[in-house]
Backbone bond lengths (Angstrom), bond angles and torsions (degrees), N, CA, C in turn:
res aa  C-N    CA-C-N  psi(-1)  N-CA   C-N-CA  omega(-1)  CA-C   N-CA-C  phi
1 M - - - 1.418 - - 1.576 108.02 -
2 L 1.309 111.75 119.88 1.503 117.21 176.79 1.532 115.64 -70.84
3 K 1.270 118.77 128.92 1.428 124.61 178.18 1.505 108.74 -97.18
4 H 1.329 118.81 120.48 1.428 119.80 178.30 1.426 109.84 -79.73
5 R 1.339 118.53 94.38 1.579 120.17 175.79 1.456 108.36 -59.25
6 G 1.401 110.41 140.95 1.491 116.44 171.92 1.514 113.06 87.77
7 F 1.335 114.07 -17.75 1.527 116.28 -178.43 1.572 104.46 -76.79
8 P 1.356 117.06 140.61 1.457 122.38 -176.02 1.567 108.97 -62.70
9 G 1.336 111.87 134.21 1.478 120.23 179.23 1.521 110.19 -65.52
10 R 1.263 121.68 -37.04 1.464 127.86 -171.90 1.536 106.96 -160.50
11 L 1.343 113.73 174.48 1.390 123.16 178.25 1.539 105.06 -76.09
12 P 1.291 118.92 127.25 1.605 119.95 -179.52 1.440 112.81 -50.04
13 G 1.280 116.37 130.66 1.554 122.15 170.86 1.441 110.34 81.18
14 T 1.340 121.74 6.98 1.490 125.19 -175.27 1.563 113.43 -129.88
15 D 1.194 121.87 -179.50 1.467 125.58 177.00 1.580 105.47 -111.38
16 F 1.449 116.09 10.42 1.537 112.91 177.79 1.509 107.76 -77.03
17 Q 1.425 114.76 117.07 1.475 115.50 -174.59 1.536 107.61 -95.42
18 F 1.410 106.88 151.20 1.448 120.75 -175.95 1.428 108.56 -106.42
19 T 1.434 116.39 -38.29 1.501 119.72 -172.81 1.467 109.69 -128.15
20 I 1.296 114.45 164.64 1.533 121.17 171.89 1.427 106.72 -107.85
21 R 1.411 110.94 153.35 1.480 119.32 178.79 1.521 111.23 -76.45
22 R 1.139 120.07 -45.60 1.462 121.45 -173.95 1.612 111.02 -148.31
23 E 1.312 116.49 150.49 1.397 121.64 179.30 1.552 114.37 -70.56
24 N 1.281 115.92 148.44 1.492 120.45 175.67 1.498 107.21 -87.12
25 R 1.363 115.26 101.06 1.462 119.92 -179.29 1.580 116.12 -74.49
26 K 1.306 112.32 -21.88 1.478 118.29 175.96 1.501 117.53 -74.70
27 K 1.340 112.22 -52.58 1.526 120.88 -177.95 1.509 115.62 -96.64
28 G 1.414 111.44 -17.01 1.506 116.13 -177.73 1.639 110.25 82.46
29 A 1.157 118.68 -176.32 1.464 128.84 -167.63 1.459 106.07 -68.03
30 T 1.344 118.41 135.50 1.481 120.42 175.48 1.525 103.44 -68.47
31 P 1.270 115.72 134.14 1.447 127.97 -178.84 1.565 110.75 -61.08
32 I 1.280 116.15 139.08 1.526 119.79 171.37 1.520 107.49 -89.80
33 T 1.306 113.27 116.47 1.584 118.93 176.28 1.565 109.89 -117.60
34 R 1.189 115.04 130.37 1.454 122.31 -178.28 1.575 109.68 -58.69
35 R 1.265 117.40 122.77 1.486 126.28 174.03 1.453 109.74 -104.55
36 E 1.317 111.93 139.82 1.547 120.37 172.86 1.455 112.45 -80.04
37 R 1.263 112.86 132.89 1.448 119.66 176.51 1.514 112.12 -99.53
38 F 1.344 113.54 97.21 1.550 118.14 -176.46 1.485 112.08 -80.49
39 K 1.344 120.58 147.90 1.361 124.74 -176.40 1.629 115.88 -52.89
40 D 1.392 112.19 -24.16 1.464 114.17 -170.74 1.561 111.71 -101.01
41 R 1.483 112.09 27.14 1.399 117.77 177.28 1.596 109.63 -67.18
42 K 1.294 113.81 149.97 1.495 118.94 178.51 1.579 111.21 -60.93
43 P 1.365 123.58 143.08 1.367 125.50 175.02 1.417 118.90 -52.96
44 A 1.376 117.46 -32.84 1.459 127.17 177.19 1.588 108.59 -66.45
45 D 1.338 116.58 -37.75 1.443 121.28 179.48 1.601 111.58 -71.42
46 K 1.292 115.28 -35.09 1.515 123.72 175.81 1.566 106.67 -67.37
47 K 1.318 116.17 -44.20 1.344 118.88 -177.99 1.478 113.86 -62.43
48 A 1.439 115.37 -39.72 1.391 121.24 -179.44 1.611 109.38 -66.28
49 D 1.204 114.51 -39.25 1.503 124.25 172.51 1.632 110.22 -50.20
50 T 1.385 109.95 -55.34 1.382 119.95 -176.90 1.422 114.75 -64.83
51 G 1.338 121.61 -38.81 1.385 131.92 177.99 1.566 111.35 -65.76
52 F 1.369 113.90 -43.78 1.477 119.75 -176.77 1.647 106.83 -69.83
53 L 1.315 113.92 -46.06 1.405 117.59 174.53 1.560 118.27 -57.26
54 S 1.363 111.17 -41.06 1.388 114.83 173.20 1.574 117.87 -64.55
55 A 1.336 111.26 -35.54 1.513 119.44 174.90 1.438 108.82 -63.99
56 L 1.343 119.79 -42.94 1.546 124.87 -175.28 1.494 101.28 -65.03
57 I 1.339 120.53 -51.03 1.524 118.51 -170.98 1.480 107.89 -66.64
58 T 1.313 121.17 -40.64 1.487 119.61 176.02 1.477 115.71 -61.49
59 H 1.322 120.48 -32.04 1.469 126.36 -177.02 1.454 112.55 -88.23
60 F 1.322 117.42 -36.42 1.504 118.51 -168.07 1.544 108.93 -123.73
61 G 1.209 128.37 -15.08 1.449 129.44 -168.55 1.397 113.80 46.72
62 D 1.279 119.04 -128.15 1.529 118.85 -176.51 1.576 104.11 -108.42
63 E 1.314 120.01 19.60 1.594 120.78 176.31 1.467 103.10 -90.38
64 P 1.389 111.05 150.08 1.538 122.42 174.51 1.470 106.86 -63.94
65 F 1.419 111.09 139.28 1.453 119.71 177.34 1.534 113.36 -136.02
66 E 1.248 117.52 154.87 1.491 117.56 -178.32 1.580 113.61 -88.84
67 R 1.301 113.75 138.56 1.495 116.80 -174.91 1.510 109.96 -52.74
68 G 1.230 118.92 -49.20 1.534 126.12 -176.96 1.528 110.20 42.94
69 N 1.327 114.76 -123.33 1.570 117.72 -173.78 1.536 110.78 -93.33
70 L 1.397 118.88 28.01 1.459 114.23 171.40 1.567 108.75 -80.76
71 D 1.257 110.29 142.99 1.574 118.79 -175.46 1.452 113.12 -64.62
72 A 1.380 118.58 118.96 1.457 124.85 177.49 1.570 111.69 -50.07
73 G 1.170 113.59 -48.97 1.536 120.54 -178.18 1.503 110.70 -55.51
74 R 1.213 116.88 -44.85 1.583 122.31 -177.47 1.438 108.04 -73.06
75 L 1.283 116.67 -40.68 1.605 121.01 177.81 1.520 108.22 -65.78
76 S 1.301 119.60 -35.21 1.495 120.71 177.43 1.475 115.03 -54.48
77 W 1.323 115.44 -32.39 1.555 118.52 -179.57 1.550 110.99 -68.80
78 L 1.342 115.65 -22.58 1.477 122.27 -167.88 1.477 108.59 -108.04
79 I 1.340 117.83 -31.12 1.460 122.36 -166.62 1.629 108.72 -58.29
80 G 1.384 110.55 139.59 1.532 113.57 174.36 1.527 106.40 91.50
81 R 1.316 122.43 -20.42 1.405 124.01 -174.07 1.503 107.63 -118.90
82 E 1.346 113.38 -92.57 1.540 121.83 -179.33 1.583 110.23 -67.35
83 V 1.269 115.60 -37.79 1.503 119.90 -177.99 1.544 105.37 -118.57
84 K 1.409 108.00 126.79 1.556 117.43 -179.52 1.530 110.97 -118.37
85 P 1.425 112.97 143.08 1.463 113.39 177.69 1.550 109.79 -70.80
86 V 1.292 114.17 150.34 1.468 120.68 175.84 1.571 105.13 -102.04
87 G 1.342 116.27 125.91 1.387 120.21 -172.78 1.485 112.56 73.30
88 E 1.463 112.08 -162.30 1.373 116.77 179.17 1.613 111.42 -70.80
89 F 1.369 112.68 135.11 1.390 119.90 -170.19 1.548 112.04 -90.10
90 D 1.370 115.00 122.41 1.432 125.54 173.39 1.429 105.42 -117.90
91 P 1.436 115.77 102.36 1.485 122.34 -173.01 1.470 107.90 -64.49
92 A 1.341 131.33 -22.42 1.332 133.80 -175.67 1.448 118.07 -106.37
93 D 1.304 114.69 22.84 1.514 121.49 -175.09 1.668 105.72 -108.48
94 Y 1.364 110.51 128.44 1.511 114.95 171.06 1.532 113.72 -65.64
95 D 1.335 111.18 -31.79 1.478 118.39 -176.56 1.553 116.42 -84.42
96 Q 1.308 118.58 2.49 1.470 123.71 -176.62 1.430 111.80 -59.77
97 L 1.312 120.00 126.18 1.496 124.79 177.16 1.461 108.56 -77.69
98 L 1.334 116.22 136.45 1.605 118.67 177.43 1.516 102.29 -132.20
99 Q 1.330 118.73 164.77 1.340 132.30 -179.50 1.438 115.29 -150.52
100 I 1.411 112.25 134.19 1.378 111.77 -176.04 1.603 108.24 -85.09
101 D 1.428 117.91 136.53 1.364 125.80 177.02 1.563 105.52 -90.44
102 M 1.344 114.72 98.91 1.433 120.51 -172.26 1.437 115.17 -65.45
103 A 1.414 118.53 -32.64 1.523 118.36 173.04 1.555 111.07 -68.03
104 E 1.202 116.50 -34.43 1.489 119.75 -179.03 1.467 109.79 -71.27
105 A 1.419 116.40 -42.96 1.362 121.34 179.09 1.553 114.12 -63.96
106 E 1.375 117.76 -42.41 1.382 116.68 168.78 1.521 120.43 -58.16
107 A 1.238 108.93 -41.20 1.578 117.74 176.27 1.461 108.81 -54.97
108 S 1.379 118.14 -51.05 1.380 124.81 -163.98 1.620 111.70 -87.89
109 F 1.376 115.89 -24.19 1.491 122.86 178.74 1.521 109.36 -137.71
110 P 1.327 116.12 65.82 1.536 120.20 179.29 1.493 116.24 -52.88
111 E 1.312 116.03 -35.58 1.408 124.24 -178.91 1.467 114.24 -59.27
112 L 1.420 122.35 -16.68 1.433 124.91 -179.53 1.557 105.23 -85.18
113 F 1.341 113.75 -20.89 1.566 115.48 -172.11 1.561 110.38 -112.03
114 A 1.336 115.85 4.07 1.463 116.45 176.63 1.506 113.18 -68.07
115 K 1.303 119.89 141.68 1.412 123.85 -175.11 1.518 111.54 -61.18
116 D 1.360 120.87 -31.05 1.414 125.37 -179.23 1.487 110.76 -99.79
117 A 1.282 122.25 10.16 1.461 125.75 -179.54 1.451 113.72 -59.12
118 P 1.248 119.13 128.21 1.582 116.17 179.42 1.488 108.19 -75.98
119 E 1.318 115.69 154.48 1.393 127.85 175.11 1.431 113.25 -60.74
120 F 1.339 126.95 142.44 1.389 124.10 173.18 1.504 107.93 -72.61
121 D 1.394 113.14 138.14 1.416 116.37 -173.70 1.548 108.32 -90.32
122 W 1.278 117.36 96.13 1.447 126.92 -179.32 1.577 113.26 -87.86
123 D 1.354 114.50 -1.75 1.461 122.18 -178.77 1.594 111.69 -98.58
124 D 1.343 113.50 19.10 1.417 119.45 -177.22 1.588 106.77 -62.44
125 D 1.453 117.73 133.30 1.334 117.96 178.63 1.454 122.87 -54.56
126 D 1.303 115.17 -18.15 1.512 123.97 -178.93 1.544 108.45 -85.28
127 W 1.355 121.31 -10.95 1.398 119.95 -175.55 1.523 107.57 -100.10
128 D 1.393 114.29 127.93 1.444 113.73 -178.01 1.462 110.70 -92.45
129 G 1.385 121.92 -21.75 1.444 125.85 170.14 1.568 112.27 69.64
130 E 1.255 115.95 -4.87 1.457 121.29 176.69 1.505 113.97 -119.59
131 F 1.331 115.02 157.20 1.456 119.31 168.42 1.463 114.43 -141.79
132 E 1.364 117.11 160.46 1.424 117.19 -174.85 1.445 113.13 -72.10
133 D 1.264 118.96 154.32 1.420 120.64 170.31 1.541 112.51 -94.32
134 D 1.236 114.38 90.36 1.411 119.35 -172.58 1.596 120.54 -82.09
135 D 1.356 113.62 11.02 1.456 117.08 -179.18 1.530 111.18 -75.37
């Protein structure tokens, strides 16, 4: 499993996880399953989606990237919309290639693309930004 070094481990100041520490060798990767985003979702959940997509765009842009240690639960909120599989989709494969659909991302999260949009604060004191190498 590829570990995306420098990718935020979670949303600063929260328990919203963006990455996992180690692969599950017994059961395999947690499958990514598309989750519906209803209009009545909590603001914190919406902020987590925005922060995660912001981190994906910052780290990968519109280039294909490997799922690796990215959290399946967080990806499930974006899959099939802002994040699309490259090639045949295996929802339980750490090696699955994904790619951000920038047009869909801008339509769903226009605040990330606004000219006067503030930068996401990844330097929050509660964010450690690092994770152990458990290999």
